[in-house]
N, C-alpha and C positions, 0 to 999 in steps of 0.2 A: 428269843423271838425268832420264828422260822425265817429262813432266807427268802428274800423277795417280798416280805410283808412288812417292811419298815414303814411307819407312818410318814407323811410328808411327801413333797414333790421330788422328782428327779433333780430339779434345779437346786433345791436346798441341799440335797445330798452331795451334789458336785461342789457347792460352795463350802460345805463342811469339810470335804476332802482337801480343797485348796487351802483353807485357813486352819486346818489341823484341829477341828472341833468335833470330829466324828464320834470320838469316844464319849464326850460330854453329851452330844445329841442322842446317842444310843441309850445312855443312862436315863435321859429325860423321857425318850420314847418308851422305854421299858417300864419306868416307874410311874409316869404321869398320864400318858395318852391312852384313853379308853375308846372303844367303839360303841359306847352306850353311856347313859347317865347313871352313876351309882347312887346309893341312897342319900349321901351327903350333897351331891350335886343336885339331886331332885329337890331337896329341901332348900338349897340356895336359890334355885330358879324360882321356886314358889313364893319367895318373899321379895323378889326384885321389883322395882318400880320403873326401871328403864333399862335399855340396852342400846348398843350401837350395831348397825346392820350394814353389811357390805354385799353388793350384788354386782353383776356385770352382764352386759348384753352379749349377743352372739359374736360380736367383734372383739370382745374382751374389754370394752370400754366400761370403766368402773363407776359406781356410785356408792357413796357412804352416807348414811343417814342415822337418825335417832328415833327411837320409839319409846313411849312412856305410857304408864297407866297405873292403876292402883295395885298394891301387892296382890299377886296372883293373876295379873292380866296375861302373863305367859303361863299356859297350862301344860303340865307334863301328863301326857296321855298314857305313856308306859316308858320303860327304860330306854327305848330307842326312838321315841316320837315325842315331839313337843309341838305346840301350836300357839300362835299369837294372833290377836285381832288387828285388822286394818280399820282404823277409825276414819271418819270424814276429814279430809285434808284439803290441799290446794288443787286437787283434781288432776295433777300431773301424772300420778301413778307410776313414778319412775321405778320403784323397787318391784312392784307387781309386774310392770311391763318387762323389766329385765328377766324376772323369773319365768315369764311366759316364753322367753327365747332361750334362756340358759338357767336350768334349775339349781345350779350351785350357789350357795350363799355362805356367809360367815357371820356369826353373832358373837359379840363380846359384851358380857355383863360384868359390871364393876360395882362392887360394894365400897363406896367412898366413906361411908359413915360408921359402920360397925366393925366389920372384919378386915377392911382394907385389903381385899383380894379380888381377883377376877376369874371368870370362867369363859373359855372359848368353846363354842359349839360350831362345827362345820358340818355341812350335809347337803342333802338334796331336798328341794321344796316343791310343793304344788299349792295352787290357790283353790280354795273351796268357798262356795257361797255360804252365807250364814245359815240359811234354812237347811241346806244339805248337812252342814257341820252339826247342827243341833239334832237333826234326825239320827245321826250316827252316834252322837255323844250328848244325850239329853241332860246330863248333869252339869253342863257348862253354865257358869253364872250369867245372869242377865243384869247388866249394869243399870242402875236407876237414872243415871245422868245421860240425857239424850246424846250429847257429843261423844260419849264413850260407848256407844252401841255399835257393835261390829257390823260393817257392811260385807266384809270378806274375812276369811281366816287364811293364814298361811301355815300349812302343816309341814314340819321339818323332820325328815328321816335323818337321825343322828349318825354320822360316820366317824367323827372325831370329837372328843370332849377332853379338855385338859385345862390345867390351872394357868392363870396369868399371875405371876409372882408379885408380891407386895412391895418390892423395894423401890419402885418409882411411882407408886400410887399415892397421891396426896390424901391426907385425912381431912375430910370436910365435915361440917356440921349443918344440920338443917336449920333454916330460919324458923323461929317459933310461929305457929299459925297466925297469931294476932299481929305479927309484923309483916306478913306477906299477903298479897292479894290472891283471891281464888283463881285457879287456872281456868282459862276460857276454852274449855273443851269444845271443839267443833265449831267455834264461832267464825263468822265472816267479817266481823268488825275489824277494819284495817288497823286501827290503833291498838286494839287488844292483841292482835297478831304480831305486833312489833313495828307497825308502820313501815315507812321507807327508811329503815335504819341505816342502810349503806348508801342511800342516795341514788340507787339505780333507776328508780322510776322518774326521779327529777331530771335525770340526764337522758331519758329515753328518746326525746325528740331530737337530740343533738348528736347521737352516736350513730355509727354506721350499722347496717343490718348485721345480725348475728351470722357468722360463718363458721361452719364446722371444719376443722383441719382436714385437709385431703388425706385419705388413707392411701399410702403408697406401699407397694411391694407386699401386699397381703398374700399370704400363702397358707399352707395347711396348719401352721402353728400360730397364726396371727401375725401381729406387727413386729417390728424390730425393736431391740432394746435401745433406749435413747442414748446410752453411753458408747455404742459402737461407732467407729469412725469410718468415713469413706462410703463409697457406693456399695450396696449389698449385691450379692450374686443374683443372676437372673433367676426367675421362678423355675421350679423344678421341671426339667424336661423341655423348657421353652425352645423350640426351633432346633433341637439337637438331632432329630431324625433317628433317635436310638430306640424309640418305643417307650422311653421313660414317661410315666404318666405326667401330664400337666395338671395344674390346679383345676382345670375345667373337666377333667376326666372323671369317670365314675369312682375311681379310687380315691379321689379327693374327699369323698363323703364318708369314707371308712374311718373307724376309730382306730387310727394307727398309733403304735407306740412311738410317738414323735420325739421323745427325749430318752436317751439311753439310761437304763437303770444300772446303778453300781452293783446291785445284788441280784438283779433279775436275769432273765434269759439272755443268751448271747445275741449279738446282732444277726448272726446267721440263723438262729432259731426264730427270731422275729421275722426275718425276711421270708422264711419258709411259709409263713401265714399269708403272704401276699403273692399271688401268681406272678412269676417273673420278678420277684421283689428284691433280689440280692442287690442289684445296682440302685434301685430306688431307696431302700432302707439305708444302704451305705451312704448314699448322697444326703439323705436326711440327717444321719448321725454326724457325718463329716462337717456339714455346714453348721449344725448346732454346736459341735465342740469348738469349731473355729470361733464362733461368736462368744461362747462362754470364756474361752481363753482370753479373748481381747477385752472382755468386760472385767474379768476377775484379775487381770494383770494390774489393774488400778488399785486393787484392794491392799496390796503390800508393796514395799520397795522391792525392786528386782534383787534377786540373789545371784551370786557369782555363777552358779550352775546354769542359770538361764542364758548366759552369754557363751556357753560352750557350744562348739559346732554340732556336737551330737545330741544337743538338747531337743527333745521332741514334744515338749509340753508336759505339764504336770499330770496329765491323764495318760501319758505314755502312748501317744498316738503312733501307730505303726504305719499309717497310710500317709503321713506328712512328708 
């Protein structure tokens, strides 16, 4: 695999290095991670009746949900594109709303009943109206059940596709049709939708209004990791008079390499892409590595080497 093209995030690469799993991870990347759907993946997708979907808004706040339909409701348009319908739901439109702000999504399809295996698909999405979708793809099926007629379609450009191994997947069996009720596709009937199963509506008049947690210390890379301790550093360039860009500067809207790559270009090469960027990128990388060290230190017991005066961190930080 060419240098600089390892699948996955910089964060997972750093964790692999810290925990000594890089070789295993590289073997998985090499053998299992594709940038398209091969023939067997396409066949697997075509017979699935459900999947789990993850999206996030522009702040990185996540939503996980579930989608279901008849076999084939997820359509493979080609080896690098799939699409699924958005049926009538509760009107919240959380996933589609997130995609409108942040096109990245993750899909997990799990076959619990036959092969006991899963397929991850990560990529970029866009939302398409039903009439536009059918104009471009006239062969899409028209479902005879009103509650399963698409209002929108989500088209996914596949960037990563890889197996979810079987070892922790339970083997389930479908309930025979005569023992289960028909699914209430698209219904507004409260009871058929599950009623007030968790008692939230019954408590509504007694509870305080919903409050979103305050977003503190947001910056170019989003929020802080919940496991870090103490007060975070001030936002980049805040009040330092050095000319370092602050979050409100035009540079804050650039797609910067905010996390150092273990196999990618050096920090000096990355800094060259940003005018006057040596200090800026150095500050980004230094603060990121400080936080990674603090978080990952909890993953293993301390080793004797970590107590030596010359210890500079497991990433051999030269600026510490």
